[in-house]
C-alpha positions in Angstrom: 0.0 0.0 0.0 1.3 3.4 -1.0 1.7 5.8 1.9 2.0 9.6 1.3 4.0 11.5 3.8 3.0 15.1 4.2 5.8 17.5 5.2 5.6 18.7 8.8 4.3 22.2 9.1 6.9 24.9 9.5 7.3 26.8 12.8 5.8 29.9 11.1 2.7 27.9 10.1 2.4 26.5 13.6 2.7 29.9 15.2 0.1 31.4 12.9 -2.3 28.5 13.6 -1.8 28.9 17.3 -2.4 32.7 17.0 -5.6 32.2 15.1 -6.9 29.7 17.7 -6.0 32.0 20.5 -7.6 35.1 19.1 -10.8 33.5 17.9 -11.5 31.4 21.0 -13.1 34.3 22.9 -15.5 35.6 20.2 -16.5 32.0 19.4 -17.2 31.3 23.0 -19.3 34.4 23.1 -21.3 33.2 20.1 -22.0 29.9 21.8 -22.9 31.5 25.2 -25.3 34.0 23.7 -26.8 31.5 21.2 -27.6 29.2 24.1 -29.1 32.1 26.0 -31.4 33.0 23.0 -32.4 29.3 22.6 -33.4 29.1 26.3 -35.4 32.3 25.8 -37.4 30.7 23.0 -37.9 27.5 25.0 -39.1 29.4 28.1 -41.1 32.0 26.2 -39.0 34.8 27.7 -39.7 38.4 26.7 -38.5 39.4 23.2 -36.1 41.9 24.6 -34.1 39.1 26.2 -33.9 37.1 23.0 -33.1 40.1 20.9 -30.3 41.2 23.2 -28.8 37.7 23.1 -29.0 37.6 19.3 -27.5 41.1 19.0 -24.6 39.8 21.1 -24.2 36.8 18.7 -23.9 39.2 15.8 -21.5 41.4 17.6 -19.3 38.4 18.4 -19.4 37.3 14.8 -18.3 40.8 13.7 -15.5 40.7 16.2 -14.3 37.4 14.9 -14.4 38.7 11.4 -12.4 41.7 12.4 -9.9 39.5 14.2 -9.4 37.4 11.1 -8.8 40.5 9.0 -6.4 41.8 11.6 -4.4 38.6 11.8 -4.2 38.4 8.0 -2.7 41.9 8.0 -0.2 41.0 10.7 0.8 37.8 8.9 1.3 39.6 5.6 3.5 42.3 7.3 1.1 45.1 6.2 1.6 48.4 8.0 -1.2 49.1 10.5 -3.8 51.7 9.6 -3.1 55.1 11.2 -6.5 56.3 12.4 -7.4 58.5 15.3 -8.5 56.2 18.2 -10.3 57.1 21.3 -8.6 55.0 24.0 -11.3 55.9 26.6 -14.0 54.3 24.4 -11.8 51.3 23.5 -11.1 50.6 27.1 -14.7 50.8 28.1 -15.6 48.5 25.2 -13.0 46.0 26.5 -14.4 46.2 30.0 -17.9 45.8 28.8 -17.0 42.6 26.9 -15.6 41.2 30.2 -18.4 42.5 32.4 -19.7 39.0 33.3 -16.3 37.8 34.6 -15.7 41.1 36.4 -19.0 40.7 38.3 -18.7 37.0 39.1 -15.2 37.4 40.4 -16.0 40.7 42.2 -13.1 42.5 40.6 -12.9 46.2 41.3 -11.9 48.3 38.2 -9.9 51.4 38.8 -9.3 53.7 35.8 -7.3 56.9 35.0 -8.2 57.8 31.4 -6.7 61.2 30.5 -5.0 60.5 27.1 -6.8 62.5 24.4 -6.3 60.0 21.7 -3.8 57.9 19.9 -3.1 56.9 16.3 -3.2 53.3 15.0 -5.3 50.4 13.8 -8.4 50.3 16.1 -9.0 46.6 15.7 -5.4 45.7 16.4 -5.2 48.0 19.4 -8.5 46.5 20.7 -6.8 43.1 20.5 -4.0 44.3 22.7 -6.4 45.6 25.3 -8.5 42.5 25.2 -5.5 40.2 25.7 -4.1 42.2 28.6 -7.4 42.6 30.4 -8.2 38.9 29.9 -4.8 38.0 31.3 -5.2 40.3 34.3 -8.6 38.7 35.1 -7.1 35.2 34.8 -4.3 36.2 37.2 -6.8 37.0 39.9 -9.1 34.0 39.8 -7.3 32.2 42.6 -7.0 35.3 44.9 -9.0 34.9 48.1 -7.0 36.8 50.7 -7.2 40.4 49.3 -9.3 42.5 47.0 -9.2 41.7 43.3 -8.3 45.0 41.6 -7.9 45.7 37.9 -6.2 49.0 37.2 -6.1 50.6 33.7 -4.4 53.9 32.9 -4.2 55.8 29.6 -2.2 59.0 29.9 0.0 61.2 27.8 3.5 62.0 29.1 5.6 65.2 28.6 7.1 63.8 25.4 3.7 63.5 23.7 3.6 59.7 24.0 0.5 57.8 25.1 1.2 55.3 27.9 -1.3 52.6 28.7 -0.9 50.4 31.8 -3.0 47.3 32.8 -2.3 46.1 36.4 -3.7 43.4 38.6 -3.5 42.2 42.2 -3.0 38.6 41.2 -0.3 36.1 42.1 2.3 37.7 39.9 4.7 36.1 37.3 7.6 33.9 38.1 10.9 35.8 37.7 12.2 33.1 35.4 9.4 33.9 32.9 9.6 37.7 32.9 12.5 38.0 30.4 10.9 35.8 27.8 7.2 36.4 28.5 6.5 38.1 25.1 8.1 35.3 23.1 5.8 32.9 21.2 4.7 29.7 23.1 5.9 31.1 26.5 3.1 31.1 29.1 2.5 31.3 32.8 -0.9 29.6 32.5 -1.3 25.8 33.0 -3.5 25.6 29.8 -2.2 28.7 28.0 -1.0 28.7 24.4 1.6 31.4 24.9 0.5 33.5 21.9 -1.5 36.4 23.4 1.5 38.4 24.6 3.5 37.6 21.5 0.6 39.1 19.4 0.5 42.1 21.7 4.2 42.8 21.2 4.0 42.4 17.4 1.0 44.9 17.3 2.6 47.4 19.6 6.0 47.3 17.8 4.3 47.7 14.4 2.8 50.9 15.8 6.2 52.2 16.7 5.7 51.5 20.4 7.1 49.3 23.2 5.6 46.9 25.7 7.0 45.6 29.0 5.9 43.9 32.2 6.9 44.8 35.8 6.2 43.0 39.0 4.2 45.1 41.5 5.8 45.8 44.9 3.0 44.0 46.7 1.0 41.7 44.5 0.4 41.1 40.8 1.9 42.6 37.7 1.7 45.7 35.5 1.9 45.7 31.7 2.8 49.0 30.1 2.8 49.9 26.4 3.4 53.1 24.5 1.6 54.5 21.4 2.1 57.6 19.2 -0.3 60.4 20.0 0.0 62.1 16.6 -0.5 60.7 13.1 3.1 61.4 12.0 4.9 60.4 15.2 7.2 57.6 14.0 7.9 56.0 17.4 6.8 56.0 21.0 9.3 54.7 23.5 8.6 53.7 27.1 10.2 55.7 29.9 12.2 54.1 32.7 9.9 52.2 35.1 8.5 54.2 38.0 6.7 53.0 41.1 3.9 55.5 40.4 3.1 54.0 37.0 0.8 51.4 38.6 -1.3 54.0 40.5 -4.9 54.7 39.4 -7.1 57.6 40.3 -10.7 57.0 39.4 -12.7 54.0 40.5 -15.3 52.2 38.4 -17.1 49.5 40.3 -19.1 46.8 38.5 -22.2 45.7 40.3 -22.2 42.2 41.8 
């Protein structure tokens, strides 16, 4: 019997496949969750408003998955990101809204300091960065029982005209041995993680002329910081040296239990 041996996929193919799985898992899970909610609504003859809201969420998740596919295709092809004016305040609120169920169920307090006027870049790709960092922060606090779970998000403009975004948590922190290579593909601190989310974040931020880093908090948890250009023609946006005050937040936004 003749046997055909197919060549093993290259590392690039494997990394791209892992990236697609990682980025699409969340919108596909949202499709399933909201479709099931709509189905239960039909079966229990719930008000039309409930069913309509669930189906609207399905459509929103499908649109998000489609945008993710387009974004990943642009990343894989090496295309330069779009340079559009983005309202970080609105993007952060959209990200928090998409995670509202987990924030409520885990009783996570959200503290924000959003004073950056705007930044320039690809809104879909920058939304991916925020989604990944917030999802990681939430995961880092799941096992916390002995202190408040706090998610901190800052978006400010420094004296150089660079937008700085920080996402901090009060979780268990990251092992020192992982800190140096945490943004490399297939490196993860999660038992069942794929190790692609932060690699994708770094690729997107660097394509926008920015930088990204992670610092351990003095007490608990970690803080991720990335920089973005504030003006359309700003070629690069470098991070300043780490400061203890970077993890502070000013305005509290509490999600109802």
